[in-house]
C-alpha positions in Angstrom: 123.1 151.7 94.0 119.6 151.4 95.2 119.0 148.4 92.9 122.0 146.7 94.4 120.7 147.2 97.9 117.3 145.8 96.9 119.0 142.8 95.1 121.2 142.2 98.2 118.2 142.4 100.5 116.2 139.9 98.4 119.2 137.5 98.2 119.7 137.6 102.0 116.0 137.1 102.6 115.4 134.3 100.0 118.6 132.3 100.3 117.6 130.7 103.6 114.2 129.9 102.2 115.8 128.3 99.1 118.2 126.3 101.3 115.3 125.0 103.4 113.4 124.0 100.3 116.4 122.2 99.0 116.9 120.3 102.3 113.2 119.3 102.5 113.6 116.1 100.3 116.7 115.1 102.2 115.0 115.6 105.6 112.1 113.5 104.5 114.6 110.8 103.3 116.6 110.9 106.5 113.5 110.5 108.6 112.3 107.7 106.4 115.5 105.8 107.3 115.1 106.5 111.0 111.5 105.4 111.0 112.3 102.3 109.0 114.9 101.3 111.5 112.5 101.7 114.5 109.4 100.4 112.8 111.3 97.3 111.6 112.7 96.5 115.0 109.2 97.0 116.5 107.9 94.4 114.1 110.7 92.0 114.9 112.2 92.4 111.4 115.8 92.7 112.4 117.1 92.1 108.9 115.3 95.2 107.5 116.3 97.3 110.5 119.9 96.3 110.0 119.7 97.3 106.3 119.4 100.9 107.4 122.8 100.9 109.1 126.1 101.6 107.7 128.7 98.8 107.7 130.7 100.7 110.4 128.7 102.4 113.1 128.6 103.3 116.8 125.8 102.8 119.3 125.3 103.8 122.9 122.4 102.3 124.8 121.2 101.7 128.3 122.2 98.1 128.8 125.6 96.4 129.0 128.0 96.7 127.4 126.5 100.2 126.7 128.7 100.9 123.7 129.1 99.1 120.4 131.5 100.0 117.6 132.3 98.6 114.2 129.6 96.1 113.2 127.6 97.8 115.9 124.0 97.4 114.6 124.3 93.6 114.3 126.2 93.3 117.6 123.7 95.5 119.4 120.7 93.5 118.0 122.3 90.3 119.2 123.0 91.7 122.7 119.6 93.4 122.9 118.0 90.0 122.2 120.2 88.2 124.8 119.6 91.0 127.4 115.8 90.8 126.9 115.8 87.0 127.3 118.0 87.2 130.4 115.8 90.0 131.9 112.4 88.5 131.1 111.6 91.4 128.7 109.1 90.8 125.9 107.2 93.0 123.5 109.8 95.8 123.2 108.5 98.8 121.3 110.5 102.0 120.7 108.5 104.9 119.3 110.3 108.0 117.9 108.3 111.2 118.0 108.4 114.3 115.9 112.1 115.3 115.7 113.4 118.3 117.6 116.2 118.6 115.0 117.0 117.3 111.6 120.2 119.0 110.6 121.8 118.2 107.2 125.2 119.4 106.0 126.1 117.9 102.7 126.2 114.1 103.0 125.8 114.1 106.8 122.7 114.3 108.9 121.9 114.7 112.6 118.5 113.8 114.1 117.3 114.4 117.7 113.9 113.0 118.6 111.8 112.3 121.7 111.3 108.6 122.2 109.2 106.3 124.3 110.1 102.7 125.1 107.4 100.2 126.2 107.9 96.6 127.1 106.8 93.8 129.4 109.2 92.7 132.1 108.1 89.4 133.6 104.6 90.1 132.3 104.4 93.6 133.8 103.9 96.6 131.4 106.8 99.1 131.7 107.3 102.5 130.0 110.3 104.7 129.6 108.8 108.0 128.5 110.5 111.4 127.8 113.6 109.6 126.5 115.6 110.8 123.5 117.1 109.1 120.4 119.9 110.8 118.6 121.0 109.6 115.2 123.9 110.4 112.9 123.5 109.4 109.2 125.7 109.6 106.1 124.5 109.6 102.5 126.3 107.4 100.1 125.6 105.6 96.8 122.9 103.5 98.5 121.2 106.6 100.1 121.1 107.6 103.8 122.5 105.1 106.3 122.7 105.3 110.1 126.3 105.4 111.2 125.5 106.1 114.8 122.7 106.4 117.3 122.3 106.8 121.1 119.4 106.2 123.4 119.1 108.4 126.5 116.5 107.6 129.0 114.9 110.2 131.2 
């Protein structure tokens, strides 16, 4: 009986550690996709950024029309470019910080990270600090892809 109690105690103690170790590669892969998306947009490489998105996705952002669904990443990128031109915005840079959460359940992932957005508006430097980016990803044959994200400014 004592050996069963010891075995049970070890299992209960070590299973969460083993689960965390198993999730570590996926967490790294998930964050690589999130960072590739942001880094590519910051470099003006929209094609590479869009390659991180699923064919069908949903986006919520702070400029009209505020919500994109379906071919959302491409539609959002086009609207973002048009909005920036109309508003005199140049040099947009969104930096995602160390994530607060990277939760993975099977082929689904959820990431919440602090974010800062800097840009020039009619030549004047502007900053949105203490914002948040939230991502939903799904793993398929091609690896992790973003199937939704939202920007929340402070």
